[in-house]
C-alpha positions as CSV (number, residue, x, y, z in Angstrom):
1,M,28.2,86.7,66.7
2,S,28.8,85.5,63.3
3,L,28.1,81.9,64.9
4,F,24.7,82.8,66.2
5,I,23.5,84.0,62.5
6,I,25.5,80.8,60.9
7,S,23.3,78.6,63.1
8,I,20.0,80.6,62.6
9,V,20.8,80.4,58.5
10,R,21.3,76.7,58.9
11,G,18.5,75.9,61.0
12,K,16.6,78.0,58.2
13,V,17.7,75.8,55.8
14,E,17.5,72.1,57.5
15,T,13.5,73.5,58.7
16,S,13.2,74.1,55.0
17,I,14.8,70.9,53.7
18,Y,12.7,68.7,56.2
19,W,9.4,70.8,55.5
20,N,9.9,69.9,51.7
21,Y,10.4,66.1,52.3
22,V,9.0,65.0,55.5
23,A,6.1,67.6,56.7
24,E,2.4,66.4,56.5
25,T,0.0,68.1,54.2
26,G,-2.4,70.6,56.1
27,S,-2.4,73.8,57.9
28,G,1.1,75.3,56.7
29,F,1.3,77.0,60.3
30,Q,1.0,74.3,62.1
31,N,2.8,71.7,60.4
32,Y,5.7,74.5,60.7
33,L,5.3,74.2,64.0
34,N,5.2,70.8,64.3
35,V,8.2,70.6,62.3
36,L,10.0,73.2,65.0
37,K,8.6,71.1,67.9
38,E,10.3,67.8,66.1
39,T,13.2,68.9,65.1
40,S,16.5,70.3,66.8
41,F,17.4,72.6,64.2
42,F,17.1,75.8,65.8
43,R,18.6,74.7,69.4
44,P,22.3,75.5,68.7
45,A,21.0,79.2,67.8
46,I,18.6,79.1,71.5
47,I,21.9,77.8,73.4
48,L,24.2,80.3,71.3
49,L,22.0,83.1,72.9
50,I,23.0,82.7,76.3
51,P,26.9,84.0,76.1
52,L,25.7,86.7,73.2
53,I,23.4,88.0,75.4
54,G,26.0,88.1,78.3
55,I,28.6,89.9,75.7
56,F,26.3,92.9,75.5
57,I,25.3,93.0,79.5
58,N,28.5,94.6,81.1
59,K,26.8,93.6,84.9
60,K,27.3,90.8,86.9
61,I,24.5,88.4,85.0
62,G,26.3,88.9,81.8
63,W,29.6,87.4,83.0
64,I,27.3,84.8,84.8
65,L,25.6,84.1,81.2
66,I,29.0,83.8,79.5
67,Q,30.4,81.7,82.6
68,S,27.7,79.6,82.4
69,Y,28.1,78.9,78.3
70,F,31.3,77.5,79.2
71,Y,30.3,75.4,82.3
72,F,27.9,74.1,79.9
73,L,30.5,73.3,77.0
74,I,32.8,71.7,79.6
75,S,29.9,69.7,81.0
76,N,28.6,69.0,77.7
77,L,32.1,67.7,76.8
78,A,32.5,65.5,79.6
79,F,29.0,63.8,79.4
80,S,29.8,62.9,75.7
81,A,33.5,61.9,76.8
82,K,31.9,58.7,78.3
83,F,31.0,57.2,74.8
84,I,34.5,57.5,73.5
85,D,36.5,54.8,72.6
86,L,39.4,54.4,74.7
87,T,41.5,53.0,71.9
88,D,40.9,55.9,69.4
89,Q,44.0,57.8,70.8
90,T,43.1,61.1,68.8
91,L,39.7,61.5,69.7
92,I,41.2,61.2,73.5
93,L,43.9,64.0,72.7
94,I,40.7,66.4,71.1
95,N,38.7,66.2,73.9
96,V,41.3,66.6,76.6
97,V,42.6,69.7,74.6
98,G,39.4,71.3,74.1
99,F,38.6,70.6,78.1
100,L,41.7,72.8,78.9
101,L,40.9,75.2,76.6
102,L,37.3,75.8,78.4
103,L,39.0,75.6,81.4
104,L,41.5,78.2,80.5
105,I,38.9,80.6,79.1
106,I,37.3,80.1,82.9
107,V,40.5,81.1,84.6
108,L,40.9,84.0,82.3
109,M,37.2,85.2,82.9
110,N,38.0,84.7,86.6
111,K,41.4,87.4,86.2
112,K,40.8,90.6,87.9
113,K,41.0,92.7,84.6
114,I,37.9,91.1,83.5
115,R,35.6,90.2,86.4
116,N,36.1,93.0,88.4
117,L,37.2,95.9,86.1
118,I,34.5,95.1,83.2
119,Y,31.9,93.0,85.4
120,G,32.1,94.4,89.0
121,I,32.4,91.3,90.6
122,E,34.9,91.7,93.7
123,K,36.4,88.5,94.4
124,T,34.7,87.6,97.6
125,E,31.6,87.2,95.1
126,L,33.6,85.3,92.9
127,I,32.8,81.6,94.5
128,S,29.0,82.2,94.3
129,K,28.8,83.8,90.9
130,N,30.8,80.7,89.6
131,V,28.6,78.1,91.8
132,I,25.8,79.6,89.9
133,A,27.2,79.9,86.4
134,S,28.0,76.6,86.8
135,I,24.8,75.3,88.2
136,I,23.0,77.1,85.3
137,G,25.8,75.3,82.7
138,M,25.0,71.7,83.9
139,S,21.4,72.2,84.1
140,I,21.5,73.2,80.3
141,T,23.3,70.0,79.8
142,I,20.9,67.9,81.5
143,I,18.0,69.4,80.0
144,L,19.5,68.8,76.9
145,A,20.6,65.1,77.8
146,L,16.8,64.5,79.0
147,I,15.3,66.2,75.5
148,K,17.7,63.9,73.5
149,A,16.7,60.8,75.3
150,N,12.6,61.4,75.4
151,G,12.9,62.3,71.7
152,I,11.4,65.6,72.1
């Protein structure tokens, strides 16, 4: 929750700085919408909404939203690992540790105590729910990569 609030505040501050130094003159509201469209200051807050909503929904969809966020983080880490300098062992170690921590969280979310007792997901439904969550998470990574590549 605090991460979400911090990202909202940071987005607002960055938007204000951008607004003061770069924005065009003219209609205030239209310029503000252009700033929001042209910059990515609020994208982290929007992405953090996914697990935040999932935390407050103690149903299967909540579990899928939380899991999809972790799959998003793993696919985002794997996507960005393509650009790592292979001579920088510290950066490689940090990526490996991050990847293993995310895998540990996914495994813990699949334990019976969490998936069945809190979210009501039976063992027979586990594979299909994980596939759905991984598709959502990887789709978010691909969409963000396309947005970044197209400069949107």
